[in-house]
N, C-alpha and C positions, 0 to 999 in steps of 0.2 A: 915278742921275744925276738932279739937280734941275732941273726946267724952271722958270726964273726968271720967265718970262712968265705962265705959268699958275699958279705956286706949287704944283707938282704934284711928285711923286717916282716915279720908275719902280721898280716891284717886278719883277724878272726872276728867271727860274729856275722850273721846274716846281713844286717843292714850296712855295717861298715865295709864288707866285701863288695856287696852289691852296689854302693856308691862308687867305689873305686872302679868297678866293672863298666858302669854306666856312664861316669863322667871323664874317668881317666885310664881306659883300658890299657893304654901304652905303656903304663908303668908297671903293669903286672908281668913278672918274669915267670912264675909258675902257678898253677892252681890245683889245690886239693880239694875234693868235694865228696860228700857222701852221694849216693845214687840217687836219692830222693831230691837232691838239690839241682841235678843235672839239667832237667828241663828249663829251669829258671836261668841258669847260667850258660846255656847253650850259645847265645851270641857271643859271650866272652870267649868260650872254647873255640869257636870259630876264628875269632880274631887272634888268639893264641896260635892255633895251626897255621894261619896265614903267616905269623911271624916266625914258624917254627919253634914255639916254645911249647913246653909240655904241659899237659894237664892229666889227673889221674883221679879215679875214683877209689875213694878209701873208706874204711870203717872208722868208727869213732876213736878207737884206741890209736890209730895211726895219725889221725888228725891232732889228737891230744899230744902226741909226742912231738909233732911238727911245730906247734905254736906254744907248747909248754902250758897250756890252759884247758880246763874242761868246759870253758865257756865259747867254744868254737862254733856252736849252731850248725854244724855240718858243713863248714866251708872255710878254707884258709888260703888267703892269696899272698904270695910272696912278691913284695915291691923291693926296689932299691931304697937301701937305707936314707930315710929323708934327712937332709941337712937343713937346718934352720939358718936361713941367710941373715947376715946382720942388715938391720936397717939402714937404707941409703938415703941421701938427700932426694934422690929421683922418686924414691917410694912416698916419701912425705908430701912431695909437691903433686904426685899424682892423686893421693887421697884428697889433698885439698881442692885440687882442679875438679875432681868429681863429687866434692862434698860428701865424702863417705865418714861413716861412723864405725868405730872400733873400740877395743879395750886395750889397757896397759895393765899387765898382771905383775905387781912387784912382789916376787918371791912367795908366790901362792903356795908353794912346797911339795907338790906332788902330782904324778901324771894323772890319777884320777881326778883331781880338781880340773886339770887342763882340759881333759877330755869332756867332761861335764859342762865346763865353760864353752868349749868350741861348739857343743851340741845346743846351747842355748843362743850362742851368737848366730849360729846359721838359722835357727828356728825364728829369731827376730829380725834377720837380715843384715845385721851388723856384718862388716867386710873383713875386718882384720883383727889380729891379736898380736900384740907386742909382749914379749917375755924377757926375763933378764938372763943374760947369757951365763950369770953367775948361779942361777938357780938350777942345780944339777938334777933335781928330782922331777921339776915340771918340764918334761921333755917328750918329743914325739916318740912314743912306745906303742907296743901291741896294746897294752891296757888303755892308753889314751885314746887310740883309734877306736877301739870296741866300745868304750863308754860313750864316745862322741857319736856312735850311732850313724856314721856316715857325715857327720857335720864337719870334719876335717877337710872334705873335698869342697867345701863352699867358703873357707876362710883362708886368708893369707896370714901366715904365721912368720914374724921377724923377730929378731933380737936385738937388744941394746945392753952395753955394758953399764951404763948409767941413766937409770929412768929419768932421775932429777934433770939432768943435762939435756935428755930428750925433750922432756914436757917443757922446759924452758924455751927450747926452739919451736915446738909444736904450738905452744900458747899464742905465738905471734900470728898464726894463721888459723888455728882450730881452737874451739871451746874445750876446755880440760876440767872435767867435773871428777873429783876425788871423793872416796867414801870415807867418812869419818864419823865414828860414834859419838863424838863430842860436839858436832856442828848444831848450830841453832837452827839450820835448815833440815826439813824433813823430805823423805823421798817423794812425798806427795807433792813437794813444791818443784820438783826436777824439771818437769815441763816448762813450767814459767821461768824458771832460772836458765835454762838452755836457750828459750826465745830471747831473754833479756840480753844474755851474754852475747848471742849472736848480733843482736841490733847494735851493741857496743863495737863489737869487732868489726862488722861490716862498715859502721861509720868511721872507724879509724882507719880502715884499709881502703875505704871509698869504693866498697864493692857491692853491687845489687845482687850477687849470686849468694845463695844459701850455703853458709860454711857447714862443715863437718863438725863433728865433735868426738871427743874420747872420754870413756870412762875408766877411772883408774881405782884398781882393786887391790889391796894389800893383804898380807899375810893374816889369817884368821886369829892368830894369838896375838901378834905384835900390832897389826894394822899398817898404816902407812908411816914411814918416818916424816919427821918435820921437814927435812929438806925436800922430800916430794911433794908434800902437802902445800909447801910455799909456792910451788910452781903451777898450781891448779887455780883455775879461774874461780871455781867455787867448790866449798865442801858440803856434802849431804850425808845425813845419818838415816839408818832404818831404824825406826822407833819399835820398842818392844816393852813388855810388862816388867823385864829386869831380872827374870829367872834364869836366864842365860847372859854370859857376858858379850857372845857375838854369834853370828850365823857362820855357817861353813862358808868359805871363800866362793864356792861354786853356787850355793844358794843366793848369797849376796849379789853375785854378778847377775844372776837370772832376774832377780827382783828389780835391779837398776835397769836391765835392758826392757823389761816389760814396761817400766814407769817411763823410760824414754822413747818408747817405740813411736808413739804419735809424732815425734820431732825427726823421724829419720827421713 
C-alpha cells in the first residue's frame, strides 16, 4: 500500500520486513509491530532511534489499517516509495563485467507474479530483473514485496521501454534465452544451450571470461512477441502433457532458473 501523502510504501510480512531491516535498515522511515515481534526487531528499533525515526507497538487491527492487508504477520515497515530506475549502459556493462545472470520480464502482468519471480531469482542467485516500463501492473508494490518474502532485497530491478531493443543490445555481450512453448528445444537442454552459446559468444568477443546470461519470460497468456523472440540467442520450451496451455509466468521463471542454476 502506497501512502501518497508521505510517498512511502508499506512493507508487510515477517520475512519481507526482516530482510529490509537486516540488509537495508537505512531505508526504513517508520516501523509498526506487534509486541511479540519486538524482540526480533530490537536491532532495527535501536537504529531507528539513533536516526530519530519512530517505531510503535500496535495491535493487529492497527497494522491492518496501516498496510491495508490482513497478511502483515505482525510487522509493517514504511520505506520511501521505490522508484524503478531506467536501465543504463553502465548497468549493462557492469552485469557483463561481473558475468551476472538475470531475467527480462515482458509484460508479466501483475505484482504478484513480480514478487514470486523476485523470490525465485534471489533463491537461485540471479542478480537482476528487467521489467517493462509500460507494464503498469508488475510494479514494486506492498504485495510484490510481501510475496517476494525478502527476495527484493537481493535483486536489482531496472526498467526498459523496449524489451526487443534492449535484448538486441544485450545479446552482443550476454547469452539471451527466451521462453517459447513452440520451440524444438526443451528446458532439459537449457544447460547445454547456455554453455554452447557462451562458447560462441566468447569466441566472437575473444574473451576468456564466462559471460552472463538473460532468461526472457513473457506474458502467460500471449507469451513473447515475435520481435522479442528474434533478439534471443535461443528459445526453449517447458514440455507438458497438454492439459493446460501454459504455466503461470512465475512458475515458468522458477523452472527456468532451476534448470539454468548449474550455469550461474
